[in-house]
N, C-alpha and C positions, 0 to 999 in steps of 0.2 A: 151259074148266074143267079143273082138274087132277084126275087120278085118283090116289087113294092106292094105293100099292103095298104089298102085304102080304108083301114078300119077307123072308125071315128075314135078320137082320143077321149079317154074317160074324163068326165068333169071332176075337177078337184073337189074334195069333200070340204065341208065347213070346218072340220077339225084341222085339216091341213092348212087352210087359210088362217085360222086363228093361231096355229103354231108358227107360221111364217111371220104373221104380224107381231107376235111376241118377240121373236128373234130380231126383227127389224127394230122394234122399240128398244130392246136391250142394247143392240149395237149402237143405235143413235144416242142413247143415254151414255154409253161408255165413251163414244166419240166426244160428246160435250164435256164429260169429266176430264178427258185427256186434254182437250183444248183449254179448259180452265186451268189445269195443272201446268200446261205449257206457258200460259200467260203469267201465272204466278211465278214460275221459274225464271221467265224472261225479266219480270220486274225485279226479282231478287238478284239476278245477274247484273242488271243495271245499277242497283244499289251497291252491290259489292264492288263494281267498277268505280263508282263515285268514291266510296270509302277508301279503296286502294289508291286512287289518285290523290285524295287528301292526305293519306299517310305518307305517300311518296313525296308530296310537296312539303309536308312538315319535316320529313327526314332531310330533304334537300336544303330547306331553310336552316335547319339546325347545323347541317354540315357547313353551310356558307358562313354561319356565325361562329364557327370554330368549336362546336361542342365536342367533336371528336376529330382530332387532327388527321387520322387515317382516312376518314370519310371525306374530309375537305379536299385532300389531294386527289382522290378518285373523282370527286364531283367536278373539280375544275376542268378536268379533261372532258367531262360530259357536256359542258356548256356549249351551245351552238356557236359556230364560227360566224364571224362578221363578213357579209358579202363585200367583195372588192369595191363596188360602186357606192357603198354606204358612206355618208358624210364626206363626200369628195369636196375638197377645197381647191382653190386655184393654186395655193402654195400648201403643200402637205408638210406638216410638222409633227411627225410621230412622237417626238420627244416632248411635245407640249402637253401640259396637264389636261387641258380641255379636250384634246384629241383622245387621250387615253381614257378619260372619263366617258366620253361619248361611245367609244368602242366597247368598254366594259358594261356600260349601261344598256347598250343594245343586247349584249349577250345575256345579261341578267333578266331583262324584260322578256326576251324571246323564250328563255328557259321557263319563266314563271307562267307566261301565257295570259297575263292580265296586268292592268295598270298597277303601279306601285307608287307610294308617296316618296318624297325626296328622302325622308328619314329611313324608310325601308331600303331604298337603293343605296343610301350612304352606308348603312350597316353591312350590306352585302359587299360593297366596294371595299370597306375596311377588311372584311374577311378575305377578300381576294388579294389584299396587300396594296391596294391603290390608296395612296395618301393624298389628301387635298390640302395644299399649303395655303391656308387662309385662317383668319381668326374664328370665323364661323363657317366651317366646311359644308354643313348642310345647306346653308343659304347660297354658298358659292356653287354647289352642285345644282341647286334649283335654277340659278342664273345661267349656268352652262346649258342645261337642258332647255330652258325657256328661249335662250338665244339661238338654239339650233332648231329654228322653226320648220325647216324642211325635213328634219329627221325625227323630231319628237313633238307630240301634242299632249295637252293636258285634258284627260278624259276621265270621267267617273272618279273624281278625287284622287287622281294619280297621273303619272307620266306614262305615255305609251308611244310606240313606234308609229310614225305617221304612215298612213296607207296600208297598214297591216291589220288584218282582222284579229279581234280578241278571241283566243282559242279556249280560254277557261272563264266561264261566267262566275263572277264574284260580286256580291253586293257589298259595297263599301258605304258605311254610314256617312252622311253629310255632317261635317263639323260646323258648328255655329260658334261664333265668338260672343262673349257676353258684352253688354254695353259698358262703356266706361262710366264710372261715377263722375258726376260733375264736380269740378274743383271747388273747394270751399274758398270763399274770399276772406 
């Protein structure tokens, strides 16, 4: 059986305390360096994610415009599906041009994640093979989307899906029209 010793513990020497203080300071400094490195890497990761997103969007846009036919076919399958309850009408006419435009516009906007102008939507519709039978197809597209008030809204200089949050933040410049010159008499 062991006997407990009640010897008083020796006081730490000044040299031992200084050594411990140095080790603590060194470890705290290393910890701060590692935290700074982690913050730098996290910021770099976020930037790489943003750059990657932009490149994927650019590739997707080019494939929609038909730059590479093989990519276009693959990308059409990647477009999101239209929910069954989207753009419900009392009388469904799937063969109608406006119905097809609304369905494809939904897919394009959902895929892009931010509002698009009617020209941008029209370019992508052409790439998808949707033809708008009208003398001015972009204007007709704008009218179709404007008339579908429950499905589409005009936000941030472009059309967007009503009630859906914008998933990709994009700053679109505001367009100003110049004043008309007064007619000479």
